[in-house]
Each structure stands twice: as C-alpha cells, then as structure tokens.
C-alpha positions in Angstrom: 0.0 0.0 0.0 1.5 3.3 -1.1 0.7 6.7 0.5 1.9 10.1 -0.3 3.3 12.3 2.5 5.5 15.4 2.9 8.9 15.6 4.6 9.9 18.4 6.9 11.1 20.4 3.9 7.7 20.1 2.3 8.9 17.7 -0.4 6.8 14.8 -1.6 7.7 11.3 -0.3 6.1 7.9 -0.9 5.4 5.6 2.1 4.9 1.9 1.7 3.8 -0.5 4.3 3.9 -4.3 3.7 2.3 -6.8 6.1 4.2 -10.1 5.6 2.6 -11.7 8.7 1.0 -10.6 12.0 4.5 -10.3 13.5 6.4 -9.1 10.5 6.0 -5.7 8.8 8.1 -3.7 6.4 8.0 0.1 6.1 9.7 1.9 3.2 10.1 5.6 2.6 11.0 6.6 -1.0 12.6 10.0 -1.3 12.2 12.4 -4.3 14.4 11.7 -7.3 17.4 13.8 -8.1 16.3 17.1 -9.6 17.5 17.7 -13.1 17.3 21.5 -12.5 19.6 21.2 -9.5 22.1 19.2 -11.6 22.1 21.7 -14.4 22.5 24.7 -12.1 25.5 23.2 -10.3 27.1 22.0 -13.6 26.6 25.4 -15.2 28.1 27.2 -12.1 31.2 25.0 -12.3 31.6 25.4 -16.0 31.1 29.2 -16.0 33.7 29.6 -13.2 36.1 27.4 -15.3 35.4 29.4 -18.4 36.1 32.6 -16.5 39.4 31.3 -15.3 40.2 30.1 -18.8 39.4 33.5 -20.3 41.9 35.1 -18.0 44.7 32.5 -18.2 44.1 30.9 -21.6 44.9 27.6 -20.0 42.9 24.8 -21.6 43.6 22.4 -18.7 41.1 24.4 -16.6 38.3 23.3 -18.8 39.4 19.7 -18.7 39.6 19.9 -14.9 36.1 21.3 -14.7 34.7 18.4 -16.7 36.5 15.9 -14.5 35.4 17.6 -11.3 31.8 17.7 -12.5 31.8 14.0 -13.2 33.6 13.0 -10.0 31.4 15.2 -7.9 28.2 13.7 -9.4 29.5 10.2 -8.9 30.4 10.9 -5.3 27.1 12.6 -4.6 25.1 9.6 -6.0 27.3 7.1 -4.1 27.7 8.7 -0.8 24.9 11.2 -0.2 21.8 10.8 -2.5 19.5 8.3 -0.8 16.6 6.9 -2.9 14.8 5.0 -0.2 15.0 3.8 3.4 13.3 0.8 4.8 12.7 -0.7 8.2 11.8 -4.4 8.6 10.5 -5.4 12.1 10.1 -9.1 13.0 8.7 -10.0 16.4 11.1 -12.0 18.6 13.9 -11.6 15.9 14.8 -8.0 15.5 14.7 -4.8 13.4 16.6 -4.5 10.1 17.2 -1.1 8.5 18.2 -0.8 4.8 19.4 2.4 3.0 19.5 2.3 -0.8 21.6 5.0 -2.5 21.1 6.4 -6.0 24.2 4.6 -7.2 22.8 1.2 -6.2 24.9 0.9 -3.0 23.0 -0.5 -0.1 23.7 -0.2 3.6 22.1 -2.7 6.1 22.1 -2.7 9.8 20.4 -5.1 12.2 19.3 -4.8 15.9 18.3 -7.9 17.9 14.9 -7.7 19.5 16.3 -8.6 22.9 18.3 -5.3 22.7 15.3 -3.2 21.9 13.8 -1.4 24.9 11.2 0.6 23.0 10.4 2.4 19.8 9.4 6.1 20.3 8.8 9.3 18.4 11.3 11.9 19.6 10.6 15.6 19.4 13.3 18.2 18.6 12.9 21.9 18.7 15.2 24.4 16.9 15.2 28.1 16.4 15.0 29.9 13.1 16.1 33.6 13.2 14.9 35.9 10.4 16.6 39.2 9.8 15.1 41.9 7.6 17.5 44.5 6.3 17.7 47.0 3.5 20.0 46.1 0.6 19.5 49.3 -1.5 22.6 51.1 -0.3 26.0 50.5 -1.7 28.6 48.4 0.2 29.3 44.8 1.0 28.7 42.4 3.8 31.4 40.4 5.6 30.1 37.7 7.9 31.6 37.1 11.3 32.8 33.6 12.0 29.7 32.8 14.1 27.5 33.1 11.0 27.2 30.3 8.6 24.6 28.5 6.3 22.8 31.6 5.1 20.0 31.4 2.5 18.9 34.2 0.3 15.2 34.5 0.7 14.3 37.7 -1.2 15.6 41.2 -2.0 15.3 42.3 1.6 15.5 39.2 3.7 18.4 37.0 4.8 17.6 33.8 6.7 19.9 31.9 9.1 19.1 28.6 10.5 20.9 28.8 13.8 21.8 31.4 16.4 24.4 34.1 15.8 25.6 37.4 17.0 25.9 40.1 14.4 26.6 41.1 10.8 29.5 43.5 10.3 29.6 46.2 7.6 32.0 46.0 4.7 34.7 48.7 4.5 34.3 49.9 0.9 34.1 53.6 1.3 30.5 53.8 2.4 29.4 52.5 5.8 26.9 49.7 5.8 24.5 49.7 8.7 25.4 47.2 11.5 22.6 44.8 12.2 22.1 43.0 15.5 20.0 40.0 16.0 18.0 41.7 18.8 16.8 44.5 16.7 13.1 45.1 16.2 13.2 44.0 12.6 14.3 40.5 13.5 12.2 37.7 14.8 12.6 34.1 16.1 10.6 31.2 14.9 10.4 27.8 16.6 10.0 24.7 14.5 9.4 21.2 15.8 10.9 18.1 14.1 9.8 14.5 14.9 12.1 11.5 14.6 11.3 7.8 15.0 13.9 6.3 17.3 14.8 2.9 18.6 15.9 2.8 22.2 18.5 0.1 23.1 18.7 -1.5 26.6 21.7 -0.7 28.7 23.3 -4.0 29.6 24.5 -2.6 32.9 21.1 -1.0 33.8 18.0 -2.7 32.3 15.9 0.4 33.1 18.4 2.7 31.3 19.0 3.4 27.7 22.4 2.7 26.2 21.8 4.2 22.7 19.2 6.0 20.6 19.1 4.8 17.0 17.1 7.2 14.6 15.2 5.8 11.7 14.6 7.4 8.3 17.3 10.0 8.9 17.5 11.1 5.3 13.9 11.1 4.3 12.7 12.9 7.5 9.0 12.2 7.3 6.5 14.3 9.2 4.6 13.2 12.2 1.5 11.8 10.3 3.8 9.3 8.5 5.8 8.4 11.6 2.6 7.8 13.5 1.6 4.9 11.2 5.0 3.3 11.7 4.9 3.8 15.5 1.5 2.2 15.9 2.4 -0.8 13.8 5.7 -1.3 15.6 4.0 -1.2 19.0 1.4 -3.7 17.9 4.2 -6.2 17.1 6.2 -5.3 20.3 3.1 -5.9 22.5 2.2 -9.2 20.8 5.9 -10.4 21.1 6.2 -9.5 24.8 2.8 -11.1 25.5 3.9 -14.4 24.0 7.2 -14.4 26.0 
C-alpha cells in the first residue's frame, strides 16, 4: 500500500507498508528523485567559473579539470549522499533491520536484535529559526563574522539563518553599511518542531536505562503523520511479542 506524504522540507515522499505476517511488517520511505534542475544549475556554475578562469589565463587544462570535477562530484554525490529509499523491517522476537539504498545502487544494512530493543518512540526536537530583515538598497558589501554560517537568500530584503548568531559586520568599501544586531526590532525568532522515529536500546548494565538511541529514516525525515503509522504498527508487534514471552 503506497501513500503520499510530505517531509519536513515540504517535499513529496512515498510511504509503503507491507504486512508479511502478524509479527512481520516492512516500512519503506521513498525520497524524491534527483532534480534535473539542480544538476544543471550546479554544472553550469562550475563550467562558468572554469570558463572565467580560462578566459583570464588561456589555459585549456582548466576546462578539462572542470569536466573531471563535475563527473567526479556527481558520482560521489550519488554514491555517498543521495539516498533513494530507506526501509525498516521489524520481525517479532527476531529484530529490526534497516536498509538504506543510495542512488548509485549501493546498499547499507544494519540489524538490531529484538532482545536489545527497549522501546520504539517518536522523539521531538525543537530548533530556532532567526529571520533578519534589512535594506539592501545602499552600496557596500557584507562580511560575515565567524559565528554566522549557512545563510540562505530569501528575497531582495531578507536573509535567513538557521541557527543562532551574533551580528553582521559592515564591509569597508568607502561607504558605511549599517550594522545589524539580531536583537533589533526587525528580527524575529521562529520555533520549529521536528519529529524522529527512534529505537531505544537497553543498557546491559542497567536494564531500566538506555544505552543508545538509533534514529530511523534519517535522510527522508517524514512528518509526524507518516511516523505515527510506523509507530502504531511497531508497537502492535512489540506488544504481541512480549505477551507471548
């Protein structure tokens, strides 16, 4: 049975649930395919930069290096980072198996014995999003202090940063650029909640404690409505398994 859901970044994902037996179920989350637009944008950026260097140096090896870098970068991205689907197979009294399939065809498999599983829970994480609104009409440049990273350009008058920071310093190009502090009235904080499905492992030295927390579907990051279905099905199997023991 296939169902369409959204991930935390509002992208479409496909969720499949297979019931092999009353004590065996498999859950699969299929991520969006690699965007052709993203590939073209990154490729064009590398080649334009290479052509700019070639135009200034007249060195043809720069163009060859750009082609090689593009191909190697794409291969590494497909083999190490781009995940097509993640699956979780839970078998009562046996264990939980998690599979990760990469776009290159590489597969990563991990297995946890059921006797090590303390519980399967949905964990809640809260993080802050700080939005700064500032004018960009005056001349000058921005130099970011070391505490500021991972900025995203939102529109002509907004910069968005996904973690806390201190300040933005003005560039020194003849005209002073206004110094912006994060506590100004034109900035605001937003709280966002992310939910993760986690497997809690029993601490051998303390049966009531937890030795490790293993997150599931780390790449796909489904929303709560999708994780709730997995959570309910997993707990049905856990309850039946523990009742039979």
